[in-house]
N, C-alpha and C positions, 0 to 999 in steps of 0.2 A: 506393821512394825516400822519404827523410825529408820529412815535411810533405805527403805526397800521400795521396789516399784510395784506396779499393779499389772505387770506383764505376764501373760500366759501363752503357752504353746498349745495349739490345737492338736490333739492326738486322736487316734481311733478310739471309739467308745470302749470303755473297760468291760462292759457287760454285753455290748451288742455292736457289731461292726458297722451297722447302719447309723449309729449315733456318733457323738463326739465327746471327748473328755478334754479337760483343760488343765495342763500341768503348770505349776508355778515356775517362773524363771528363777526367782530368788531362793526357792526351797524345792529343789529337784526331788521328785518322788512324791510331792504333795499336790493334790488336785482340788479343784472346786468341787464341793460336795454339798448336797442339800441335807441338812440335819435339822429335824424338828421345825421345818418351815423357814429356815434361815440358811443362807449360803455361808460356807466356811471353807477355809483352806486347811487341808489335813491329809495325813497319810490315810489311805483307803484300804480297809481290810476286804477280804474276799466277799463277805456278806454285804458290804456297802457299795460294791461296784455299780449296781443299778442306780444308786443315788448320786453317782458321779458321772453318769452317762446322760447326755442331753441330746435331744433331737431337734435339729435346726430346720427352719422353713425359710424359703426365699420368696 
């Protein structure tokens, strides 16, 4: 969106506490979610929580 940032806050995983979810700073309550192989920023329903939970490696 014009005038928006690409900043996200790392949160606990929506479907698994061992993972991480990323909430949009500009659109609170919206998260990065994997939909049909593409990343999107959207509100996440209960059934989509696994698609918005990412597992990080160091």
